[in-house]
C-alpha positions as CSV (number, residue, x, y, z in Angstrom):
1,M,12.7,18.8,-2.7
2,Y,9.4,19.6,-4.1
3,G,7.8,16.7,-2.1
4,L,9.0,19.1,1.5
5,I,7.0,22.3,-0.5
6,Y,3.9,20.3,-1.5
7,Q,3.5,18.9,2.0
8,V,3.7,22.4,3.8
9,H,1.1,23.3,0.6
10,D,-1.4,20.7,1.3
11,D,-0.5,21.4,5.2
12,H,-1.0,25.4,5.1
13,R,-2.7,25.8,1.8
14,R,-0.3,28.2,0.4
15,N,1.7,28.1,-2.6
16,E,4.9,28.9,-1.0
17,A,7.2,27.6,1.8
18,E,8.6,29.3,4.4
19,P,12.0,27.3,5.4
20,E,10.4,27.3,8.9
21,Q,7.7,25.0,7.9
22,I,10.2,23.1,6.1
23,C,12.6,22.4,9.0
24,H,8.7,21.8,11.3
25,L,7.5,19.2,9.0
26,V,10.7,17.3,8.6
27,R,11.6,17.7,12.7
28,Q,7.8,16.5,13.1
29,A,7.2,13.8,10.1
30,G,10.7,12.9,9.6
31,L,12.1,12.6,5.8
32,A,10.7,9.7,5.2
33,T,6.8,10.7,5.2
34,V,7.6,13.1,2.5
35,L,9.3,10.6,0.1
36,L,6.5,7.8,-0.1
37,R,4.9,10.3,-1.3
38,R,6.3,8.8,-4.4
39,P,6.5,5.2,-3.6
40,E,7.6,4.6,-7.6
41,A,11.1,6.0,-7.1
42,L,12.0,4.2,-4.6
43,T,14.4,1.4,-4.6
44,S,14.3,-2.1,-3.5
45,A,15.5,-1.1,0.2
46,E,13.9,1.8,0.5
47,L,10.6,0.0,0.0
48,L,11.2,-2.4,2.1
49,T,12.7,-0.2,4.9
50,A,9.9,2.0,4.9
51,R,7.3,-1.3,5.2
52,Y,9.1,-2.9,8.4
53,A,11.6,0.4,9.9
54,G,9.2,0.8,12.9
55,S,8.9,-2.5,13.5
56,H,12.7,-3.2,13.7
57,G,13.4,-0.1,15.6
58,H,15.4,2.2,12.5
59,P,15.2,6.1,13.2
60,A,18.0,6.7,10.7
61,W,15.2,6.0,8.1
62,R,13.1,8.6,8.8
63,Y,15.3,11.5,9.7
64,C,18.2,10.7,7.3
65,L,16.5,8.5,4.9
66,V,19.0,5.4,6.2
67,P,17.8,2.3,4.6
68,M,18.0,-0.7,6.6
69,D,20.3,-3.4,5.8
70,D,19.8,-5.7,2.8
71,A,20.1,-8.7,5.0
72,L,17.4,-8.1,6.8
73,L,14.9,-6.4,4.7
74,V,14.8,-9.8,3.2
75,R,14.1,-12.4,6.6
76,A,11.9,-9.5,7.4
77,V,9.8,-10.1,4.1
78,H,10.9,-14.1,4.6
79,T,9.1,-13.8,7.9
80,D,6.2,-11.4,6.7
81,R,3.3,-13.0,5.7
82,T,1.0,-10.1,4.7
83,A,4.1,-9.3,2.3
84,T,2.7,-8.0,-1.2
85,A,3.8,-9.3,-4.8
86,Y,5.8,-5.6,-5.2
87,H,7.3,-6.7,-1.3
88,L,8.5,-9.9,-2.5
89,K,9.7,-9.2,-5.8
90,A,11.5,-5.8,-4.2
91,A,13.4,-9.1,-1.4
92,L,14.0,-10.9,-3.8
93,T,15.8,-8.1,-6.0
94,L,18.1,-7.5,-2.8
95,A,19.0,-11.4,-2.1
96,A,19.6,-11.6,-5.9
97,A,23.2,-9.2,-4.9
98,L,23.7,-10.9,-1.6
99,P,25.8,-13.9,-1.9
100,D,25.3,-15.3,1.9
101,T,21.2,-15.8,0.8
102,P,20.0,-19.5,1.3
103,E,18.7,-20.8,-1.2
104,A,15.8,-22.1,0.6
105,V,15.2,-18.7,1.6
106,T,15.1,-17.2,-2.2
107,S,12.9,-20.5,-3.1
108,R,9.9,-19.6,-0.7
109,L,9.9,-16.0,-1.7
110,R,9.7,-16.8,-5.4
111,A,7.4,-19.5,-4.6
112,R,5.2,-17.2,-3.0
113,L,5.6,-14.7,-5.2
114,R,4.2,-17.2,-7.7
115,R,1.2,-17.7,-5.8
116,S,1.0,-14.2,-5.3
117,G,-0.5,-13.8,-8.9
């Protein structure tokens, strides 16, 4: 909630936010934009959804903060050659809870994580 107020403050340079301004911000930018102001507070699924939702057509994230399916997120990181160590760690966290994740996928993610530093 404070993220919304801070964003309205940044947009209007005022120390208060009218309800209409908050509603306008949510309609215009979505809740995800506000949530991303504090990425350290995101779960693994939220972090990865924030990265991949746009390319996978997931508007439920932008407006309702519904993360993508964990298995889809693991596959997205697996095929993303630009995924950072942070994203690889998040994918491995999700993969550990998915019994159907192929061992080859988790092995490749671990190897990429080791190479990344």
